[in-house]
C-alpha positions in Angstrom: 55.8 35.9 -45.5 56.6 34.4 -42.1 53.7 32.7 -40.3 52.9 34.3 -36.9 51.3 32.3 -34.1 48.1 34.2 -33.2 46.4 34.1 -29.8 42.7 33.8 -29.3 40.7 36.9 -28.8 40.5 37.9 -25.1 37.1 39.6 -25.6 35.2 36.8 -27.4 37.4 33.8 -27.5 37.5 33.6 -31.3 40.5 32.1 -33.1 39.8 34.4 -36.1 42.6 36.8 -35.0 45.1 38.5 -37.4 48.1 40.7 -36.9 47.9 44.4 -37.5 50.3 45.7 -40.1 51.7 49.2 -39.9 53.5 51.4 -42.4 52.8 52.3 -46.0 51.0 49.2 -47.5 51.9 47.6 -50.8 49.1 46.4 -53.1 49.5 42.8 -51.7 48.7 44.1 -48.2 45.4 45.5 -49.4 44.6 42.1 -51.0 45.4 40.4 -47.7 43.2 42.7 -45.7 40.3 42.1 -48.1 40.7 38.4 -47.5 40.8 38.9 -43.7 44.4 37.8 -43.4 45.7 41.0 -41.8 44.4 44.4 -40.7 46.0 47.6 -41.9 46.9 49.8 -38.9 48.0 53.0 -40.7 51.4 54.6 -41.2 52.1 55.7 -37.7 53.0 53.4 -34.8 53.4 54.4 -31.2 53.4 52.9 -27.7 49.6 52.5 -27.7 49.4 50.8 -31.1 47.7 47.3 -30.8 49.3 44.2 -32.3 46.2 41.9 -32.8 42.7 42.3 -34.3 39.7 39.9 -34.0 37.8 39.5 -37.2 34.7 38.4 -35.3 34.2 41.1 -32.7 36.6 43.8 -34.1 38.5 44.0 -30.8 42.1 45.3 -31.0 44.7 44.5 -28.3 48.3 43.7 -27.5 51.5 45.7 -27.7 53.7 46.2 -30.7 57.4 45.7 -30.2 58.9 49.0 -31.2 
């Protein structure tokens, strides 16, 4: 899996930020979410779907490139 450079959280400044993964998840995606490596965003993606998630304060932000 390609490493993505993650920004710091704009709400709390934490570096514990992960990418939000959309679409039908495979079993590996559930394992990665349990470990805090990604956040599952559901199957549907639209213009308002956030790209990033802070594991410390739970803030979601950013824009997906559709």
